[in-house]
C-alpha positions in Angstrom: 3.8 22.5 13.5 1.2 22.7 10.7 -1.6 20.1 10.5 -0.1 18.8 7.2 2.9 17.2 8.9 2.3 13.6 9.7 4.0 12.0 12.7 2.7 8.5 11.9 2.6 7.2 8.3 -0.8 6.5 6.9 0.2 2.8 6.5 1.2 2.4 10.1 -1.8 4.2 11.4 -4.1 2.0 9.2 -2.4 -1.2 10.4 -2.7 -0.2 14.1 -6.3 0.9 13.6 -7.0 -2.6 12.1 -5.3 -4.2 15.1 -7.3 -2.1 17.5 -10.6 -2.9 15.6 -11.4 0.7 14.6 -10.4 0.7 10.9 -13.9 -0.3 9.8 -15.3 2.8 11.4 -12.7 4.9 9.5 -13.5 3.1 6.3 -17.2 3.5 6.7 -16.7 7.3 7.3 -14.9 7.5 3.9 -11.4 7.5 5.4 -12.1 10.3 7.9 -10.7 9.9 11.4 -12.9 12.6 12.9 -15.3 10.1 14.5 -12.5 8.1 16.2 -12.4 8.9 19.9 -9.5 10.7 21.5 -8.9 7.6 23.7 -8.5 5.4 20.6 -6.2 8.0 18.9 -4.1 7.9 22.0 -4.0 4.1 21.9 -2.8 4.4 18.2 0.0 6.8 19.2 1.0 4.6 22.2 1.1 1.5 19.9 3.2 3.4 17.3 5.7 4.5 20.1 5.9 0.9 21.3 6.7 -0.3 17.7 9.3 2.4 17.3 10.9 1.5 20.6 11.1 -2.2 19.6 12.6 -1.2 16.3 15.3 0.8 18.1 16.0 -2.0 20.6 16.5 -4.4 17.7 19.2 -2.4 16.0 
């Protein structure tokens, strides 16, 4: 898969980053996610999966 494909929408990623308290770091880095730790990125993915599972369960 090419790097241009997004698995998580930018809006969802931003909302989760705000919830986890790392959005200010991204904002201060001019929107770059390169200084966000792998652990935090993993937490963002886990949270996105949790949200998706809840969405499926509610259908």
